N, C-alpha and C positions, 0 to 999 in steps of 0.2 A: 779746223779739225774738231770733231765731236768725240769725246771719250765718255763711255758709260759702262757701268757694271750691271749685270743681270744675274739674278739668283733664282735657282730652280732646283728641283729634286735630283735631276741628272744633268750631265753636260748636254745631252741631246735636247733636253727641254730648254736649257739656257740658249743653245744655238738657235732653236726655233723662235724664241723671243727676240733674239738679235736680228734674225733675218726679217721678222715681221716689222720691227721698228727701224732698224738701220739699213735694211736691204742686203742684197747679195754682195755688195762691194765692201762690207765691213771686214775688218782684219782683227783676228784674235790676238790680244796682247798678253793675257795671263789667265790661268785657271787655278783656283784654289778651293779646298774643302773647308767649310765652316765647322768648327767644333768637332774635329775628327775623333777626339778621345771620348766624346760623349755621344757617339752615334747611336749606340744601342738603347740609350735612354731618351734622347731628344729627337733623333732622326736627322742626321747631318744633311746639309744641302751644299750645292756647288755654286760658286760665284765665278762667273766668267766676265772678264773685262774686254771690251772691244772698242775699236775706233773706226771712224769713217770720215772721209773728206766732205765738208759741207756742200761742196759743189756737186756731189753725186746724189744729193737729196733735194726734193722739192722745197722751195723756199718756206712754205708754210710749215712743213714737217720739221725742217731744221730749226726754225724759230721755236716751235713747240718743245722740241727736245732740249734746246739750250735753256729755255725757261724752266723746264722741269728739273734740270741739273742744278740750276741756281737755287731753286726752292729746297732741294735736298740738302744742299750745303748749309742753308740757314736753319733747318730743323732736322738734324740727324736723328733725334729721338723718335720722330714720327716714322721714319724709315725703319728703324730698328723694331718698333712695335709691330709694323706690318710684316716684317720678316719673321718675327717670332710667332705670330698668329698663323701665318701660312705654313710655317714649319710643323706646327702641331697637327694641322689637317693632312699634310702630305705624309707624315710619319705613319699614319694608319694604313696607307695604300702601298707601302713598300717594305721590303725586307732587307736586312744588311747584305745578304749574299747577292741579291739582285742589284742593289745599288753599287757595290764594289765591282761586280763584273762589268756592268755598263760603263762605269767610270773608267776602269782600266782600259777597256777597248777604245773608248773615245779619246782618252789621253794619249794612247799610243798613236792614233791617227793624227792628232794635233802635233805631237812631237816629231813624227816622221815628216810632216809637211813643213814644219819649221826648219828641220835639219836640211831638207832639200833647198829651201829658200836661202839659208845661210851659205851653203856651199856655192850657189850660183853667184852670190854677192862677192865672194872672194876670188872669183875666176877672172882671168884675162878676158876682156870683152870680146876678143876675136874668137875665143873658143866656146863662148856661151851657147851659140846655136848648136854646136856639135854635142855639147854636154846635155842640152835639153832633148836633142834627138835620141841620145843614148837612153835617157830616162824614159822618154815616151815609148821607146821600143821595148820597155820592160826589162832593161838591164839594171841589176841592183846598184845602189849608190856606190858601194865600195869598189865594185869592178869599174864603174864609170869614172870614178875619181882616179884610179890607177891609169886608165887609158888617157885621160886628160893630162896627167902629169907628163906622160911620154910625148904627147902632142905638143904641149907647151915647151918641152925641151928641144923640139925640132923647129919651132917657129922661126921664120925669117921673112923679111919683107919681099923677097924675090919670089916666094912660092905661095900658092893659094892655100889658105887654112883648110878649106874643104878637102883639097887633094891630100894634104898631110894627114888629116883625120881619117880619110878612107884608107890610106896606106897603112897607118898604125893599126886600125881595126882589122884590116885584111891580114896583116902579119900575125896578129894575135890569133885570129881564126885559123891560120895556117898551122899553128901548133896544136890545134884542137881537132883537125880534120885528117882522117886517114884516106889516102888516095885510092887504095885498093884492098879489098878483103878477099883472102884466098879461101875458096871453098872447094873441097875435093870429095870424091866418092867415099862413102863410109862414114862421113862426119854426122854427128848428131848436133842439131842447132835448135836451141830453145828461144822462144820469144816471150818476154816478160814485161810487165809494166802496170801502171795504175788502171783503174776502171775507165773505159771510154777512150783510152789512148790510141787504140787502133792496132792492137797486137795481132788479132786474127787477120785483119786486112793486110798488114805488113807481111805476115807469113804467106798469104795467098799471092801477093805480088812477087815475093821471093821464089815461090814455087813455080810461078809462070815464067819468071826469068830463067831459072835453071833448066826447066824441062823444055821450054819452047826455044829459047835463044841459045842455050848452051848444050841442049840435047842430052842432059844428064838424067839418070833415073832418080825419081823423087818419091818419097812416101810422106804422108801427113799423119800426125798423131795428136791427140788432145788429152790433157789432164784436167780440163776445165769442167768440173762437176758442180759449179756454183751458178754460172750465168744461164738464164733460161734460153733454151734453144741453141746452146753453144755447139752441141754435136751436129745439129741440123745445119748450122752455118758452115762449119768446116767441112761437113759432108757435101754441101753444095759445091764448094770449091773443088773438092776431090773429084766429084762427078764431072764438072766442067773440064778439068785438066786431065781427066782419065788417069788418075794416079791412086795407089792404094791408100786406105784410111784405117788407122788403128785407134780404137777407143777403149782398149782393154785396161788402160791405166798402167801397163807395164810394157811399153813399146820396145824397150831395149832387148827384150827376150826374142823378138822376131825381126830384129833389125838386120837387113842384108848388107854385107860389106861393100857391095857395088852401088848402094843407094844412099842418097842424102836424106836423112830423116829430119823433118821440120816439126817441132813440137810446140803446140799451143798450151798456155798455162793460165790458171785463174788470175784474177786481178790481185795485185799486191795489197794486203790489208794493213791497216794501222795497228790493230790489236795483235799483240805478240802471240796470243793463244791461237790465232788463225794464220798468222804469217809464218811462224816457225815451222809448222809441219810442211807447208808449201816449199819453203826454202830447203828443208831436208830432202824432200822428194825430188826436187830439181837437181840437187847435188848427187843424189843416188844414181841419177841417169848419167852422170859424168859427161855432160855435153861439151863438145869441142869449142863451141861458141855460144854465148848468151847475149842476145840482142835485147837491150833495154829500150822499149818503145815509149816515148812520151809525146804529149801534144803541146804545141806552142800556144794553143789557146788557153792552157792553164797558166795562171800567174806564176812568175818566177819565184815569188816568195813562198807560194804553196809547194812548188817543186823543191825548193831549198829545205822546207820543213820536212820533206819526205826523204831527204838524202840518206838518213840512217837506214830506213827500210830498203832503199835501193842498194846500198852498199852491202847489205847482208847477202844479196844474191851473187855478188862478185861478177857483175856483168863485164863482157869483153868489149862491146861496142854499143854506141847509141844510134837510135833511129828517131829522127824528128818527124812527127806526123802533123796532119791538118794545117800545113803551111798555107794552103789556099783559103783557110777560114779565119785568118788573122793577119793584120798588117804589122803586128808586133812580134818580131822574131828573136827578141832578147833571150828567151829561154834556151835557145840553141847554145849560145856562149855560156850562159849560167850553168847549165847542166855539165857541159864539158869541163869548165873550170873547177867547179865544186867537187865533182866526182873524179876528176882527173882521168876521164875515159874518153877516147877519141870518138868523134862523130863519123859514122860510116855512110849512112844514107838519109835521104829526106823523102817524104811522101807528100806530094802536092795535090793529091786527089783523095777524097774520102771513099770509104767502102772498098770494094775490090777493083775499082776502075783505075786504069793507069798503071805505071810501073814505079818501082823504087828508083830513085835517081841518086847518083853519086853526089855527095855534098861538095859544093864549091864555095870557098871562102870569098871569092870575088863577088859573086851574086848575093851572098848573105850580107856582106858588109855594105853593099850598095843599098839593099833593102832597109837595113837598120838605120842608115844615115840619110835615107830618102834621096839618094843620088841617082839620077837617070843613067842608063847605060850609054856609054860613049861608043864612037865608031870603032875604036881600037879593041873593044871588048866583044863586039858582035862577031 
């Protein structure tokens, strides 16, 4: 085993040195900041200690590194002198704010990776594959751990671990999926969500379902005055479906009692100054249902970070979109659990193609755990 410390201006710089000398198989042991209290005067640096198995390195390179380490132990003064001279030159090219920002970002990444590794080490070997599949599906660690605890409590030698894991995940999803959404004439239904989630497409799919399959009267409306060509897009859907379109900004004034009004909205913004007026406008419409549309292509952590913005809208149901563009469907469970809002529909096709499908916990659980469909489920 070869253990060596690398010093650089940033963690990213140290990791680059590690990869160049020890290779991609190196494991980070610890990270520390040199002279953090004197940063503004001297330009603090980062020291990252890594290790690698000698067997993963070419013999000549391993021998060279081992020889270098022994020389450093004999003459520590030389090493300190080099570090001090390098520190002076690097201090001219960086600022305290840049250094702190880069350091915090990289340390968060390293700590998260260490936490995931430690949690796997403490698991029953039989459930490790299931746990890794949950993480790979982009399910947050805290939710994955809760599921694994339930699975471990049901383990027995008579049953297959994979089957138990699938049953537990399916049961959890059952609590998050609503089997039927009741839509009646006269209802006002708003579609909200972040940019690129597929709000307008979901609205068009819903309009096609209600007007063509259910034979209901439908009207479309748009409040989106921010996205380029937003009115042209929803206008195209209205023309294809031959339904009325209202872009007045006050569709409730001309809403017919025998018609289902589907309302498109601008993207949910992070800035309070932009989001609050949108939230108030949607509430003034007093919609009977608010569908929050999100894309499973977005990382679960990014969705969780936006939970506060989503909650302000007080959505009624969730619609998961872009399911055919990602093999990681963990965001479905993440959104339902953290928002405590049921999932109503999924959209497996981008754009206006295809229909909204009722969410089925069986299929979602199978996809998350990478389990093939059995004859009983077909």
